[in-house]
C-alpha positions in Angstrom: -17.3 -8.9 11.9 -20.5 -8.7 9.8 -20.8 -12.0 7.7 -19.7 -10.1 4.7 -16.6 -9.0 6.2 -16.3 -12.8 6.7 -17.2 -14.0 3.4 -15.4 -10.9 2.3 -11.8 -12.1 3.7 -12.3 -15.8 3.3 -12.1 -15.3 -0.8 -9.5 -12.7 0.2 -7.4 -15.6 1.7 -8.7 -18.0 -1.7 -7.3 -15.7 -3.7 -4.2 -15.0 -2.1 -3.5 -18.3 -1.4 -4.2 -20.1 -5.3 -2.1 -16.6 -6.3 1.0 -17.6 -4.6 1.0 -20.9 -6.3 0.3 -19.7 -9.0 3.7 -18.0 -9.0 5.7 -21.0 -7.9 6.7 -23.6 -10.4 7.8 -27.1 -8.6 11.3 -26.5 -10.0 12.3 -22.8 -7.8 10.9 -24.9 -5.2 13.4 -27.7 -5.4 10.9 -30.7 -6.2 9.7 -32.8 -9.0 6.4 -32.1 -10.4 4.0 -34.6 -9.1 1.9 -36.2 -12.2 1.9 -36.1 -15.8 0.8 -33.5 -18.1 -0.4 -29.6 -16.2 -3.2 -28.1 -17.0 -2.0 -25.3 -14.5 0.8 -23.2 -14.0 3.1 -23.3 -11.0 2.4 -25.9 -7.5 -0.5 -27.9 -7.6 -2.2 -28.2 -3.5 -0.7 -31.7 -2.9 2.8 -30.0 -4.3 2.2 -26.9 -1.8 0.6 -29.1 0.6 3.9 -31.6 0.1 5.9 -28.4 0.9 4.5 -26.9 3.9 4.1 -31.1 5.5 0.3 -30.8 5.7 -2.5 -33.2 4.5 -3.6 -32.2 1.4 -7.7 -32.1 2.9 -5.9 -29.9 5.2 -4.4 -27.5 2.6 -7.8 -27.3 0.8 -10.0 -26.4 3.5 -7.0 -23.5 4.2 -7.5 -21.9 1.2 -11.1 -22.6 1.3 -10.9 -20.5 4.6 -12.1 -23.1 6.3 -10.3 -23.6 8.9 -10.1 -20.8 11.5 -7.6 -21.6 13.8 -4.2 -21.8 12.4 -0.9 -23.1 14.3 1.5 -20.9 14.4 3.5 -23.3 12.8 2.0 -23.7 9.5 1.6 -20.2 9.5 5.5 -20.7 9.4 5.7 -23.8 6.9 3.3 -21.7 4.2 5.6 -19.5 4.6 9.1 -20.7 3.6 7.1 -23.2 1.1 5.4 -19.8 -1.0 9.5 -18.3 -0.4 6.9 -14.7 1.2 8.2 -11.7 1.7 7.5 -9.3 5.1 4.9 -7.5 3.7 3.5 -10.6 2.5 3.8 -12.9 5.2 2.6 -10.1 7.2 -0.6 -9.6 4.8 -1.0 -13.5 4.7 -0.9 -13.5 8.5 -3.5 -10.1 8.8 -5.8 -12.2 6.6 -5.9 -15.3 8.8 -5.9 -14.3 11.7 -7.8 -10.3 11.6 -7.6 -7.8 14.0 -10.4 -5.9 15.0 -9.6 -2.4 16.1 -12.0 -0.6 15.1 -11.3 1.6 12.0 -11.7 5.7 13.2 -13.8 7.6 10.4 -12.0 11.1 11.3 -8.7 10.2 12.4 -6.8 13.6 13.9 -3.6 14.3 13.6 -1.3 13.0 15.7 0.4 15.8 17.9 4.3 14.2 17.5 3.6 14.7 13.9 2.5 18.1 13.6 4.7 19.0 15.1 7.9 17.0 13.0 5.5 18.2 10.0 6.3 21.9 11.5 10.4 21.3 11.2 10.7 19.9 7.6 11.7 23.3 6.1 12.5 23.2 3.2 11.5 19.3 2.1 7.6 17.7 1.4 5.9 15.9 3.4 2.5 15.2 4.3 1.0 12.7 7.0 -0.8 10.0 5.3 -3.1 7.5 6.5 -4.1 3.8 6.3 -6.4 4.9 3.9 -4.1 6.8 1.6 -6.1 9.6 2.7 -3.5 12.8 2.9 -4.5 14.5 6.5 -1.7 17.1 6.5 1.3 18.7 5.1 3.2 21.5 4.8 3.6 24.6 1.7 6.6 22.6 -0.1 4.1 18.9 -0.5 1.7 21.9 -1.8 4.0 23.2 -4.6 6.2 19.2 -5.4 2.4 16.7 -5.9 -0.8 19.1 -6.4 -2.1 22.5 -4.6 -3.2 20.2 -1.3 -6.4 22.8 -0.1 -8.1 23.3 -3.8 -8.9 19.5 -3.5 -12.4 18.3 -1.3 -11.9 16.1 2.0 -12.2 13.0 0.1 -10.5 13.6 -3.1 -7.4 14.4 -1.2 -6.1 11.1 -1.0 -3.6 8.7 -2.9 -5.1 6.0 -4.6 -8.0 8.8 -6.1 -5.6 11.0 -7.4 -2.8 8.9 -8.6 -6.1 6.7 -10.0 -8.3 9.8 -10.8 -6.3 12.8 -11.1 -4.7 13.4 -14.2 -2.8 16.4 -13.2 -1.3 14.3 -10.7 -0.6 11.0 -12.1 1.3 13.6 -15.0 4.1 14.5 -11.7 5.1 11.1 -11.9 7.7 10.9 -14.6 7.1 6.3 -13.6 2.8 7.1 -12.8 2.7 2.7 -14.2 5.1 2.4 -10.6 3.6 4.4 -8.7 0.2 3.4 -9.7 1.1 -0.8 -8.8 2.6 1.1 -5.5 -0.9 3.0 -4.6 -2.6 -0.8 -5.0 0.1 -2.6 -3.4 0.1 -0.2 0.3 -4.0 -0.2 -0.1 -4.1 -4.2 -0.2 -2.1 -4.0 2.7 -4.6 -1.6 4.8 -7.3 -3.9 3.7 -6.2 -7.2 5.4 -4.7 -4.7 8.7 -8.1 -3.3 8.5 -10.7 -5.8 7.1 -14.1 -3.5 8.8 -13.2 -1.0 7.5 -16.5 0.0 5.2 -14.9 3.6 3.9 -11.6 1.4 2.1 -13.1 -1.1 1.1 -15.8 1.8 -0.9 -13.4 3.6 -2.0 -11.3 -0.1 -3.4 -14.7 -0.5 -5.5 -14.9 2.3 -6.3 -11.7 2.9 -7.9 -12.3 -0.6 -9.1 -15.2 1.0 -11.3 -13.6 3.7 -12.1 -10.0 2.3 -13.2 -9.2 -0.2 -15.6 -5.5 -0.5 -14.5 -6.9 -0.2 -10.3 -9.5 -3.2 -11.3 -6.3 -5.4 -12.8 -3.3 -4.2 -10.3 -5.9 -5.1 -7.4 -6.9 -8.2 -8.7 -2.8 -9.4 -9.0 -2.6 -9.6 -5.3 0.6 -7.7 -4.8 1.6 -6.9 -1.7 4.0 -4.0 -0.8 4.6 -1.0 1.9 7.6 1.0 1.2 8.9 2.2 3.7 10.9 4.0 1.7 12.1 4.3 -2.1 12.9 6.5 -4.6 10.7 8.8 -7.4 10.8 11.0 -9.9 9.3 13.9 -11.0 8.3 15.7 -13.7 7.5 19.3 -12.3 5.4 22.3 -14.3 7.7 24.6 -13.1 11.1 23.1 -13.0 11.6 20.8 -14.3 12.4 17.1 -13.5 13.6 15.8 -10.3 15.1 12.9 -8.8 13.4 12.6 -4.6 14.3 10.0 -1.8 11.4 9.9 1.1 11.2 8.1 4.6 8.3 6.9 6.2 8.0 7.3 9.7 5.5 5.8 11.8 5.4 5.8 15.5 5.2 2.8 17.0 1.6 3.3 18.1 0.3 6.1 15.8 -2.5 4.7 14.7 -2.0 4.3 11.5 -0.4 7.7 10.7 2.8 8.2 9.1 4.6 11.3 8.3 6.2 10.8 4.0 9.3 12.8 4.1 11.0 13.6 0.9 15.3 14.9 0.1 17.3 14.8 -2.2 20.8 14.7 -2.1 23.6 17.5 -1.3 24.1 19.4 -4.1 22.1 17.8 -7.1 20.4 20.0 -9.7 17.1 18.2 -7.6 17.9 20.0 -4.4 18.3 23.4 -6.1 15.1 22.4 -7.4 13.7 22.3 -4.3 15.0 25.6 -3.6 13.9 27.4 -6.4 10.5 26.6 -5.4 11.0 27.2 -1.6 11.6 30.7 -2.9 8.7 30.8 -5.1 6.0 29.3 -2.4 4.0 29.1 -6.1 0.8 29.0 -4.5 1.6 26.9 -1.4 3.8 28.4 0.9 2.3 29.0 4.5 3.2 29.8 7.3 2.5 27.1 9.1 1.0 23.2 8.3 -2.1 23.3 6.3 -4.5 20.3 7.5 -7.3 18.7 6.2 -9.4 15.3 7.5 -12.3 13.8 6.3 
């Protein structure tokens, strides 16, 4: 890791811990507030150190990124004291003990995922990489979201589409929720891939071009959605409500197959059938693929 990357990681760790301290009040943590009038929201450093069973000096050095070898008991103690979610816990661990995987600039889509994509008839599906790049898709995904083939490989990225592409923004009934989810996902990936210059450049670009992205990135929300439900406003078939599942091979090389489905017999299922039958500029006999 370069010196710049190390300093960035230390800054992220410091900001994350300060942010999580600020959101947790002493009463919520089950302790009496230390001292008199409080100048900062949430827990003070000494209060968090008390909850985690460590010295104030050690915690301060940890928050400043000056502790290199953090033990498992310390990680677990801070996770409990800060009431971190599973995604936040993984993010925290990656900041403290970063991986050293070499990021792949032009990943090849796994053959198994391509076969599953080919079998996903009647439902929108695509393969996404850790930078939120759409690596492969089927025709119905193009019909629901956007004509991926018409986009340049660089712009075929969910983060760029959500924050910079107005036509894609209009498809999501709750664009704010989708935007926050996208930022939270990129935060998870940034901690998992601390040496990925392309991912860092993407975050920098969006921070400059989008006020929403810059604000939500600073909030340090961390979440990696494995499943959920989204509402769409489609120009041809109107409103649809679809559930999505993220399928990740154990050794998938940071690739995920995302599949959207509708409840049987619901209006959304009929809408998907209409889009599949019409083939609205998207129907293909083979899954289309694109790579950055």
